[in-house]
C-alpha positions as CSV (number, residue, x, y, z in Angstrom):
1,M,0.0,0.0,0.0
2,A,1.8,3.1,-1.2
3,M,1.2,6.2,1.0
4,K,2.9,9.5,1.4
5,Q,4.4,10.0,4.8
6,G,2.7,12.6,7.0
7,T,-0.1,13.2,4.6
8,T,-2.7,10.5,5.1
9,R,-4.7,11.5,8.2
10,T,-7.6,9.2,7.5
11,W,-7.5,5.4,7.9
12,T,-7.2,3.6,4.5
13,K,-7.9,0.0,3.6
14,S,-6.2,-1.8,0.7
15,S,-8.1,-1.9,-2.5
16,Y,-7.6,-5.7,-2.3
17,S,-9.6,-6.0,0.9
18,G,-12.7,-8.0,0.6
19,G,-16.0,-7.3,2.4
20,N,-15.5,-10.0,5.1
21,G,-14.0,-7.6,7.7
22,A,-10.6,-9.3,7.8
23,C,-8.7,-6.1,7.0
24,I,-6.1,-3.8,8.4
25,E,-6.1,-0.1,8.0
26,V,-3.1,2.2,7.8
27,R,-2.5,6.0,8.1
28,S,0.5,8.3,8.3
29,D,-0.4,11.5,10.1
30,A,3.1,12.4,11.1
31,P,6.3,12.3,9.0
32,A,8.2,9.0,9.2
33,L,5.4,7.3,11.2
34,F,2.8,4.8,10.0
35,S,0.0,3.4,12.2
36,V,-1.9,0.2,11.6
37,R,-5.1,-1.1,13.2
38,D,-7.6,-3.9,12.8
39,S,-10.7,-2.6,10.9
40,K,-13.0,-4.6,13.1
41,V,-11.8,-2.9,16.3
42,P,-11.2,0.8,15.3
43,T,-10.9,1.9,18.9
44,G,-8.5,-1.0,19.8
45,P,-4.7,-1.0,19.9
46,R,-2.6,0.3,17.1
47,L,0.9,-0.6,15.9
48,G,3.3,2.1,15.0
49,F,6.1,1.7,12.4
50,G,8.9,4.0,11.3
51,A,9.2,4.8,7.6
52,G,12.1,2.4,7.0
53,T,10.4,-0.6,8.7
54,W,7.1,0.1,6.9
55,T,8.8,0.4,3.5
56,A,10.7,-2.9,4.1
57,F,7.5,-4.7,5.2
58,V,5.5,-3.5,2.2
59,G,8.4,-4.4,-0.2
60,A,8.5,-7.9,1.3
61,I,4.8,-8.4,0.8
62,G,5.2,-7.3,-2.8
63,R,7.9,-9.9,-3.3
64,A,6.1,-12.5,-1.3
65,H,9.3,-12.9,0.6
66,F,8.6,-14.3,4.1
67,P,10.4,-17.2,5.7
68,P,8.3,-20.2,6.7
69,P,7.1,-20.1,10.3
70,S,9.4,-21.7,12.8
71,R,8.1,-24.7,14.7
């Protein structure tokens, strides 16, 4: 999900999200900070990521580059 840092003050869902409520939302209302929340619990906890971490995460998703879960 491409976003400009510090300019997206509203929560945004991916255009790939279905209507089943299993979505996350993201916003960036401060430079170099991205917030993520569960769309089903809008008043619940949020995760915060720095710009570098967010960019690496989104890039890894685009490349489908995740190691298998450890057991």
